[in-house]
N, CA, C and O of each residue as an XYZ file, in Angstrom:
572
protein
N     121.995    110.106     79.730
C     120.791    109.292     79.817
C     120.598    108.714     81.224
O     119.628    108.005     81.492
N     121.533    109.030     82.105
C     121.402    108.528     83.476
C     120.138    109.062     84.149
O     119.538    108.376     84.976
N     119.735    110.278     83.799
C     118.538    110.860     84.404
C     117.286    110.088     84.004
O     116.316    110.058     84.761
N     117.288    109.458     82.815
C     116.141    108.641     82.422
C     116.036    107.381     83.286
O     114.941    106.935     83.628
N     117.184    106.825     83.628
C     117.174    105.675     84.536
C     116.594    106.093     85.892
O     115.821    105.355     86.503
N     116.978    107.288     86.347
C     116.438    107.802     87.613
C     114.942    108.059     87.507
O     114.196    107.835     88.460
N     114.503    108.536     86.332
C     113.076    108.776     86.133
C     112.297    107.473     86.271
O     111.256    107.439     86.929
N     112.787    106.412     85.663
C     112.122    105.121     85.777
C     112.189    104.639     87.222
O     111.191    104.201     87.795
N     113.378    104.728     87.795
C     113.569    104.223     89.153
C     112.736    105.006     90.158
O     111.961    104.422     90.916
N     112.892    106.309     90.167
C     112.200    107.117     91.173
C     110.780    107.491     90.756
O     109.887    107.564     91.599
N     110.568    107.725     89.477
C     109.240    108.124     89.005
C     108.234    106.992     89.086
O     107.208    107.106     89.757
N     108.529    105.903     88.402
C     107.603    104.769     88.369
C     107.502    104.119     89.747
O     106.402    103.856     90.234
N     108.635    103.864     90.365
C     108.601    103.221     91.679
C     108.012    104.155     92.735
O     107.330    103.697     93.652
N     108.264    105.447     92.616
C     107.665    106.414     93.530
C     106.157    106.460     93.380
O     105.431    106.521     94.372
N     105.686    106.430     92.143
C     104.242    106.408     91.903
C     103.614    105.147     92.486
O     102.544    105.200     93.091
N     104.277    104.026     92.302
C     103.763    102.778     92.864
C     103.750    102.804     94.393
O     102.820    102.295     95.019
N     104.777    103.394     94.986
C     104.802    103.528     96.441
C     103.660    104.416     96.910
O     102.994    104.098     97.895
N     103.427    105.518     96.223
C     102.309    106.403     96.566
C     100.973    105.671     96.448
O     100.112    105.795     97.319
N     100.806    104.916     95.378
C      99.575    104.147     95.193
C      99.391    103.144     96.327
O      98.280    102.958     96.824
N     100.471    102.507     96.731
C     100.413    101.542     97.820
C      99.990    102.211     99.123
O      99.148    101.687     99.852
N     100.574    103.365     99.410
C     100.221    104.089    100.639
C      98.759    104.521    100.626
O      98.082    104.452    101.652
N      98.274    104.964     99.480
C      96.876    105.361     99.358
C      95.964    104.160     99.600
O      94.990    104.258    100.347
N      96.276    103.038     98.974
C      95.449    101.837     99.141
C      95.426    101.389    100.602
O      94.369    101.041    101.128
N      96.572    101.397    101.247
C      96.633    100.988    102.653
C      95.883    101.962    103.559
O      95.190    101.540    104.485
N      96.018    103.254    103.298
C      95.329    104.260    104.115
C      93.817    104.160    103.958
O      93.079    104.222    104.942
N      93.362    104.006    102.724
C      91.919    103.882    102.491
C      91.391    102.596    103.112
O      90.319    102.598    103.717
N      92.123    101.508    102.971
C      91.692    100.236    103.553
C      91.619    100.335    105.077
O      90.659     99.856    105.682
N      92.612    100.944    105.694
C      92.597    101.104    107.155
C      91.412    101.961    107.589
O      90.737    101.641    108.567
N      91.160    103.042    106.868
C      90.024    103.907    107.188
C      88.705    103.150    107.057
O      87.824    103.281    107.907
N      88.571    102.367    106.004
C      87.334    101.600    105.792
C      87.145    100.544    106.891
O      86.035    100.361    107.390
N      88.225     99.852    107.265
C      88.111     98.861    108.341
C      87.649     99.523    109.636
O      86.825     98.966    110.361
N      88.175    100.702    109.922
C      87.762    101.420    111.136
C      86.311    101.880    111.042
O      85.578    101.820    112.029
N      85.895    102.335    109.873
C      84.501    102.742    109.680
C      83.581    101.537    109.851
O      82.553    101.637    110.521
N      83.931    100.423    109.266
C      83.097     99.220    109.380
C      83.004     98.750    110.823
O      81.949     98.307    111.277
N      84.111     98.849    111.534
C      84.127     98.396    112.930
C      83.234     99.270    113.815
O      82.573     98.759    114.720
N      83.208    100.565    113.564
C      82.438    101.502    114.389
C      80.990    101.671    113.909
O      80.210    102.390    114.532
N      80.640    101.020    112.823
C      79.329    101.206    112.206
C      78.195    100.687    113.087
O      78.292     99.604    113.663
N      77.145    101.453    113.184
C      75.918    101.049    113.873
C      74.828    100.932    112.816
O      74.385    101.932    112.252
N      74.401     99.701    112.553
C      73.431     99.456    111.492
C      72.110    100.172    111.732
O      71.448    100.595    110.785
N      71.728    100.307    112.989
C      70.446    100.936    113.310
C      70.420    102.429    112.962
O      69.354    103.044    112.970
N      71.560    103.004    112.661
C      71.619    104.427    112.311
C      71.163    104.684    110.878
O      70.977    105.836    110.487
N      70.982    103.636    110.099
C      70.611    103.790    108.697
C      69.155    103.386    108.491
O      68.730    102.302    108.890
N      68.404    104.282    107.858
C      66.981    104.034    107.628
C      66.714    103.229    106.364
O      65.737    102.484    106.289
N      67.578    103.380    105.379
C      67.384    102.646    104.127
C      68.643    101.858    103.774
O      69.759    102.207    104.157
N      68.417    100.806    103.045
C      69.527     99.959    102.609
C      70.455    100.723    101.672
O      71.675    100.577    101.748
N      69.888    101.527    100.799
C      70.692    102.286     99.836
C      71.612    103.273    100.544
O      72.754    103.477    100.132
N      71.110    103.877    101.601
C      71.924    104.800    102.393
C      73.110    104.048    103.019
O      74.238    104.542    103.010
N      72.849    102.873    103.550
C      73.912    102.056    104.130
C      74.897    101.604    103.061
O      76.111    101.664    103.259
N      74.375    101.155    101.940
C      75.243    100.682    100.859
C      76.149    101.801    100.345
O      77.324    101.570    100.057
N      75.614    102.988    100.233
C      76.410    104.141     99.807
C      77.523    104.422    100.812
O      78.657    104.706    100.425
N      77.200    104.343    102.087
C      78.189    104.573    103.143
C      79.280    103.493    103.122
O      80.462    103.796    103.284
N      78.884    102.257    102.926
C      79.843    101.148    102.946
C      80.766    101.144    101.725
O      81.935    100.774    101.834
N      80.256    101.544    100.588
C      81.058    101.468     99.357
C      81.919    102.708     99.136
O      82.680    102.767     98.171
N      81.806    103.689    100.013
C      82.586    104.915     99.875
C      84.088    104.596     99.832
O      84.605    103.912    100.715
N      84.768    105.085     98.824
C      86.221    104.983     98.623
C      86.731    103.595     98.229
O      87.925    103.443     97.971
N      85.876    102.594     98.174
C      86.358    101.263     97.777
C      86.881    101.263     96.343
O      87.775    100.489     96.002
N      86.323    102.131     95.512
C      86.763    102.192     94.119
C      88.239    102.587     94.013
O      88.913    102.199     93.059
N      88.743    103.353     94.979
C      90.157    103.739     94.939
C      91.060    102.517     95.079
O      92.046    102.376     94.355
N      90.716    101.643     96.011
C      91.526    100.433     96.219
C      91.455     99.536     94.988
O      92.467     98.983     94.556
N      90.252     99.393     94.426
C      90.096     98.560     93.234
C      90.870     99.132     92.049
O      91.491     98.386     91.292
N      90.833    100.441     91.889
C      91.547    101.088     90.789
C      93.053    100.905     90.934
O      93.748    100.631     89.956
N      93.548    101.056     92.146
C      94.983    100.866     92.389
C      95.368     99.417     92.124
O      96.380     99.153     91.475
N      94.571     98.482     92.619
C      94.863     97.066     92.393
C      94.846     96.679     90.927
O      95.624     95.836     90.483
N      93.946     97.307     90.179
C      93.840     96.981     88.755
C      94.932     97.633     87.925
O      95.345     97.077     86.908
N      95.408     98.805     88.339
C      96.343     99.553     87.501
C      97.810     99.436     87.908
O      98.689     99.743     87.103
N      98.095     99.008     89.117
C      99.491     98.888     89.553
C     100.324     97.978     88.639
O     101.468     98.321     88.341
N      99.799     96.838     88.185
C     100.619     96.025     87.274
C     100.948     96.750     85.969
O     102.020     96.547     85.398
N     100.032     97.590     85.500
C     100.289     98.337     84.271
C     101.348     99.410     84.478
O     102.166     99.656     83.590
N     101.339    100.051     85.642
C     102.382    101.028     85.947
C     103.735    100.307     86.020
O     104.740    100.802     85.509
N     103.745     99.130     86.663
C     104.971     98.322     86.706
C     105.421     97.910     85.319
O     106.615     97.921     85.016
N     104.465     97.546     84.477
C     104.791     97.166     83.100
C     105.352     98.361     82.324
O     106.262     98.206     81.509
N     104.808     99.542     82.580
C     105.350    100.747     81.959
C     106.815    100.932     82.354
O     107.657    101.236     81.510
N     107.111    100.747     83.636
C     108.500    100.825     84.089
C     109.373     99.784     83.424
O     110.529    100.056     83.100
N     108.834     98.596     83.215
C     109.577     97.527     82.545
C     109.892     97.910     81.106
O     111.023     97.761     80.644
N     108.894     98.396     80.416
C     109.094     98.788     79.013
C     110.113     99.917     78.920
O     111.003     99.885     78.071
N     109.984    100.916     79.793
C     110.943    102.024     79.779
C     112.354    101.538     80.106
O     113.322    101.969     79.479
N     112.472    100.647     81.079
C     113.782    100.105     81.432
C     114.415     99.342     80.294
O     115.617     99.468     80.059
N     113.639     98.558     79.586
C     114.168     97.799     78.441
C     114.520     98.746     77.290
O     115.534     98.563     76.618
N     113.678     99.756     77.069
C     113.993    100.745     76.031
C     115.308    101.458     76.328
O     116.126    101.663     75.431
N     115.507    101.831     77.583
C     116.758    102.495     77.964
C     117.949    101.562     77.797
O     119.033    101.989     77.399
N     117.743    100.305     78.099
C     118.817     99.326     77.918
C     119.205     99.209     76.448
O     120.390     99.178     76.114
N     118.210     99.143     75.576
C     118.498     99.091     74.143
C     119.183    100.371     73.677
O     120.078    100.327     72.833
N     118.768    101.503     74.220
C     119.392    102.771     73.865
C     120.860    102.766     74.284
O     121.731    103.193     73.525
N     121.130    102.279     75.502
C     122.510    102.197     75.983
C     123.347    101.270     75.103
O     124.507    101.563     74.812
N     122.760    100.161     74.684
C     123.478     99.237     73.801
C     123.810     99.940     72.482
O     124.902     99.777     71.939
N     122.856    100.721     71.977
C     123.064    101.421     70.706
C     124.091    102.524     70.789
O     124.802    102.775     69.815
N     124.192    103.197     71.934
C     125.117    104.328     72.022
C     126.486    103.938     72.565
O     127.501    104.440     72.083
N     126.532    103.062     73.547
C     127.796    102.719     74.195
C     128.362    101.407     73.668
O     129.557    101.140     73.798
N     127.527    100.617     73.091
C     127.968     99.305     72.653
C     127.508     98.247     73.644
O     126.761     98.525     74.583
N     127.964     97.057     73.413
C     127.529     95.927     74.226
C     128.359     95.862     75.500
O     129.467     95.327     75.514
N     127.796     96.421     76.574
C     128.438     96.390     77.881
C     127.552     95.557     78.799
O     126.462     95.982     79.184
N     128.031     94.375     79.139
C     127.223     93.431     79.915
C     126.738     94.025     81.221
O     125.589     93.803     81.603
N     127.569     94.764     81.908
C     127.173     95.355     83.194
C     126.017     96.333     83.006
O     125.065     96.320     83.787
N     126.088     97.177     81.984
C     125.017     98.147     81.715
C     123.716     97.432     81.351
O     122.637     97.826     81.793
N     123.827     96.397     80.557
C     122.637     95.651     80.140
C     121.968     95.003     81.352
O     120.747     95.063     81.499
N     122.757     94.398     82.202
C     122.206     93.749     83.396
C     121.564     94.764     84.342
O     120.528     94.479     84.944
N     122.166     95.938     84.476
C     121.581     96.990     85.317
C     120.238     97.442     84.755
O     119.275     97.620     85.501
N     120.176     97.624     83.447
C     118.927     98.045     82.807
C     117.831     97.006     82.952
O     116.680     97.337     83.236
N     118.192     95.759     82.757
C     117.198     94.691     82.894
C     116.757     94.517     84.346
O     115.587     94.238     84.609
N     117.680     94.680     85.282
C     117.318     94.598     86.700
C     116.358     95.719     87.065
O     115.405     95.498     87.812
N     116.595     96.912     86.551
C     115.694     98.040     86.782
C     114.314     97.733     86.218
O     113.300     98.000     86.862
N     114.279     97.179     85.030
C     113.000     96.840     84.399
C     112.239     95.806     85.221
O     111.037     95.949     85.446
N     112.928     94.779     85.663
C     112.264     93.735     86.447
C     111.843     94.236     87.820
O     110.844     93.776     88.372
N     112.597     95.171     88.369
C     112.225     95.750     89.661
C     110.885     96.472     89.546
O     110.049     96.376     90.445
N     110.678     97.188     88.453
C     109.413     97.897     88.242
C     108.248     96.914     88.163
O     107.188     97.166     88.735
N     108.434     95.808     87.468
C     107.387     94.792     87.378
C     107.083     94.207     88.743
O     105.920     94.059     89.117
N     108.124     93.873     89.487
C     107.932     93.264     90.811
C     107.208     94.218     91.759
O     106.306     93.798     92.483
N     107.585     95.468     91.763
C     106.936     96.433     92.654
C     105.480     96.633     92.243
O     104.607     96.764     93.100
N     105.215     96.656     90.946
C     103.825     96.753     90.481
C     102.976     95.621     91.005
O     101.841     95.836     91.431
N     103.513     94.422     90.980
C     102.783     93.270     91.506
C     102.675     93.326     93.028
O     101.657     92.926     93.594
N     103.710     93.814     93.686
C     103.667     93.936     95.149
C     102.646     94.972     95.618
O     102.171     94.901     96.752
N     102.315     95.907     94.779
C     101.262     96.868     95.096
C      99.894     96.280     94.755
O      98.946     96.420     95.528
N      99.793     95.630     93.611
C      98.499     95.136     93.132
C      97.938     94.005     93.983
O      96.753     94.014     94.315
N      98.760     93.045     94.335
C      98.247     91.864     95.030
C      97.621     92.207     96.373
O      96.496     91.777     96.626
N      98.286     92.959     97.252
C      97.623     93.325     98.514
C      96.412     94.240     98.303
O      95.432     94.151     99.043
N      96.477     95.108     97.308
C      95.343     96.001     97.052
C      94.095     95.207     96.667
O      93.001     95.478     97.162
N      94.263     94.245     95.797
C      93.126     93.414     95.391
C      92.618     92.588     96.574
O      91.410     92.437     96.755
N      93.533     92.057     97.370
C      93.128     91.287     98.552
C      92.368     92.173     99.541
O      91.333     91.764    100.067
N      92.869     93.371     99.794
C      92.182     94.298    100.701
C      90.812     94.683    100.157
O      89.838     94.752    100.907
N      90.737     94.929     98.873
C      89.454     95.270     98.259
C      88.449     94.132     98.454
O      87.300     94.367     98.827
N      88.888     92.915     98.203
C      87.989     91.764     98.365
C      87.559     91.570     99.811
O      86.400     91.251    100.073
N      88.475     91.759    100.751
C      88.109     91.656    102.173
C      87.084     92.722    102.564
O      86.115     92.436    103.267
N      87.308     93.937    102.107
C      86.378     95.021    102.424
C      85.029     94.821    101.742
O      83.984     95.100    102.330
N      85.051     94.343    100.517
C      83.805     94.070     99.811
C      83.012     92.980    100.520
O      81.791     93.078    100.642
N      83.691     91.959    100.978
C      83.033     90.883    101.728
C      82.429     91.432    103.023
O      81.285     91.119    103.352
N      83.185     92.241    103.752
C      82.670     92.813    105.000
C      81.481     93.723    104.726
O      80.526     93.759    105.502
N      81.540     94.445    103.641
C      80.427     95.310    103.249
C      79.176     94.484    102.976
O      78.084     94.857    103.404
N      79.320     93.387    102.281
C      78.169     92.512    101.984
C      77.609     91.882    103.250
O      76.394     91.733    103.379
N      78.476     91.511    104.187
C      78.021     90.957    105.464
C      77.202     91.997    106.216
O      76.134     91.684    106.743
N      77.691     93.222    106.269
C      76.960     94.280    106.972
C      75.616     94.564    106.305
O      74.623     94.805    106.992
N      75.575     94.538    104.989
C      74.308     94.729    104.283
C      73.326     93.603    104.601
O      72.139     93.853    104.813
N      73.815     92.374    104.633
C      72.945     91.247    104.972
C      72.457     91.335    106.419
O      71.306     91.010    106.709
N      73.322     91.767    107.311
C      72.909     91.950    108.707
C      71.823     93.021    108.803
O      70.872     92.869    109.570
N      71.952     94.081    108.046
C      70.931     95.129    108.023
C      69.616     94.561    107.488
O      68.551     94.822    108.048
N      69.693     93.772    106.387
C      68.491     93.151    105.819
C      67.802     92.250    106.839
O      66.582     92.298    106.992
N      68.577     91.438    107.529
C      68.016     90.518    108.526
C      67.350     91.304    109.652
O      66.246     90.961    110.075
N      67.996     92.331    110.131
C      67.432     93.143    111.220
C      66.158     93.821    110.782
O      65.236     93.949    111.588
N      66.063     94.263    109.538
C      64.874     94.944    109.072
C      63.773     93.981    108.646
O      62.611     94.381    108.582
N      64.099     92.741    108.355
C      63.065     91.725    108.109
C      62.300     91.455    109.394
O      61.077     91.316    109.374
N      63.005     91.380    110.499
C      62.378     91.108    111.794
C      61.414     92.217    112.194
O      60.366     91.959    112.785
N      61.774     93.442    111.870
C      60.903     94.556    112.273
C      59.662     94.655    111.402
O      58.646     95.205    111.828
N      59.734     94.124    110.180
C      58.564     94.143    109.291
C      57.590     93.029    109.614
O      56.396     93.163    109.343
N      58.061     91.942    110.182
C      57.215     90.770    110.422
C      56.337     90.963    111.625
O      55.560     90.073    111.972
């Protein structure tokens, strides 16, 4: 059953690490796009809004689901611990290792989710600012 512990450790934590890297890469790309953006290049607000919101859903999805992936790792870790207790008997060291693995999955899930949600909110705020700047610039041209 040692391979199941590795599956939880490397599988769940590896997935969370991948999700974290994706969220960071998308956030960095969006920040660079926002920084280089020229509002005058967009003729309609909808065109600008579509450009600004591109890929933001990935960060939001990762932020929303990372705690659940961590919770899955926790549940699997606790299940494995109970299985070990049932097959080997009550071995305090094994129980503590299983519980530590379970809690590690929860902690990593939260460590992925919290920055992802923060990055999403920062990008969403910047997107709204750019949209308002576009609105203000186009109000002046209509008047």
